[in-house]
DRENTOR-856712 format. One record per atom (N, C-alpha, C, CB): y, x, z; residue in one letter. Coordinates in pm, whole numbers, plus 50000, padded with zeros to 5 digits. Atoms other than C-alpha are relative to their C-alpha. Last residue first. Glycine has a CB too. Example, Ala and Ser with C-alpha at 12.3 -4.5 7.8 and 13.67 -1.06 7.14 Angstrom:
! DRENTOR-856712
498814991849994s
498945136750714s
501094992350073s
500465004149858s
498815008950000a
495505123050780a
501205009050000a
500034990150125a
This chain:
! DRENTOR-856712
499964998750146i
568525588448853i
498734994249940i
500165014849957i
501254995050058e
568915577149210e
500064999349849e
498814991950052e
499784987650074a
572585573249306a
498725005449936a
500575010450092a
499295002950124d
572275536749407d
500155012449912d
501384994150031d
500965004150102s
569585546449661s
500684996549868s
499214988150049s
499345009550090d
572125565849866d
499064996349886d
501315005949945d
500505013749988g
569955581350139g
500664989849911g
500154995750136g
499435006249880q
571635614750212q
499594985350012q
501515001249998q
500544992949885e
569385633049964e
500524994350132e
500355014849992e
501365004949980v
570325606749706v
499385006350125v
499135003149876v
499905013749947a
574015615149748a
498624994350029a
500764991049901a
499534999149861r
573365652549706r
500064986150063r
501405006950007r
501124995449920t
571305645049392t
500395001350147t
499485013449948t
500885011649984l
574155624649247l
498785003850084l
499554994549863l
499425009249904w
576495653649315w
499144987650020w
501394995949956w
499874993949868y
574325680049148y
500504989750102y
500955012049995y
501334999649941y
573375657848853y
500055005550143y
499055008649915y
500375014049977a
577015650948775a
498654999350070a
499964992049867a
499325004149878q
577835687948818q
499684985450035q
501525001849984q
500624992149892v
575185696648559v
500644996250134v
500175015449973v
501235006649956l
576335668048336l
499275007750109l
499094998049882l
500894989149956d
579865681548313d
498754993750059d
500715009450103d
501365005149988l
582495660548134l
499065011750031l
499564992649869l
500804998250120a
585825677948193a
498604994350026a
499935015049959a
500554986450008v
587685662748484v
499295001149866v
499015003050121v
499064991249933g
589875631948533g
499555014450008g
500254995150137g
498845007449949r
587035608448453r
500915009250079r
499544988250089r
498804992450030g
584625628948242g
501274992950043g
500085002949852g
499175007350095e
581915602448249e
501275007349963e
500344986550056e
500845005550107a
579105621848414a
500824993349891a
499004990150057a
500424989350091y
581585642748614y
499184994749884y
499205010450076y
498794993850056i
583325612548766i
499625010849900i
500895005950111i
499525008650109l
580015594648812l
501225005949931l
500324986050052l
501004999850107g
578575623349013g
500434991749881g
498674995150052g
499784987350071a
581815625749208a
498995001549887a
499895012050098a
498855001650088a
581465588749294a
500275012749921a
501234996150080a
500425009050108y
577975594149434y
501134998549898y
499604986150057y
500944992250082q
579215623949633q
499504991749882q
498815004950086q
499204991450086a
582205603349750a
499105008749912a
500935008750084a
499415008550102d
579855576749884d
500835008149901d
500874989250065d
501025004750093m
577785602950065m
500594991549888m
498934992150074m
499975014650007d
580765620250229d
499054995249890d
501454995049974d
501255006249958g
579715656450290g
499964984849994g
499705004250136g
500015001649855g
583065674350287g
498784992750052g
501234992950043g
500274986749945e
582435685749931e
499954999750151e
501065010049953e
501424997350026a
582235649049837a
499615013550059a
499714999749849a
500735007949901q
585615642750004q
498495002349984q
500344984949985q
499784993449870a
587075671349799a
499264992550111a
501515000850032a
500864988149999i
585495656449485i
500155007650132i
500335009249881i
501375004749981v
587125622849561v
499045011950008v
499574990549886v
500105005649865r
590565638649606r
498574995850030r
500964988150017r
500004988849906a
590175660149293a
499854995250144a
501295008249984a
501294993150013a
589205629749086a
499915011450100a
499825005349855a
500995008249931t
592205610649220t
498635006549993t
499954986049940t
499644999949858v
594565638649118v
498974992150080v
501424994150021v
500484988049931p
592825644748784p
500305000250149p
500605012249936p
499114997449888d
593365608848670d
499495012050080d
500124987650090d
499734985850013n
591875603048327n
501025004050105n
500525003449857n
500364995550134r
590185569848381r
500255015049988r
500804992249892r
499724986050026l
590065556648733l
499575003649858l
499285009150103l
498834999550086l
590065518648737l
500355014249958l
501184993650069l
500355006450127n
586505516748869n
501174999849904n
499514985950024n
500734991050090l
587485542449131l
499684993749866l
498725004650066l
499314998650126g
590155520649290g
499255008249897g
501325006050023g
499715013050062r
587955508049573r
500665001449862r
500904991950090r
500224998850144l
586565542849648l
500344987249925l
498565003949972l
499465012650052d
587775547250004d
499985001049848d
501464997350055d
498944999350099a
585495575150121a
500454986149958a
499535007949878a
500395006350124m
583455570550437m
501205000049906m
499474985550024m
């Protein structure tokens, strides 16, 4: 499970964004949800609604009801 406690403070931090996205790519449901938010809000990455949708959908497929659109 990804440690996402500091995510709400994440603004334009590419290092943290890359770490969370790597965890998402590894299949971590919480990180997938967080990656969706990172891309949806452009937190440390360029805003990308396609990637946001992709990661939120992956999280939903694993059972994360918070990620439902």
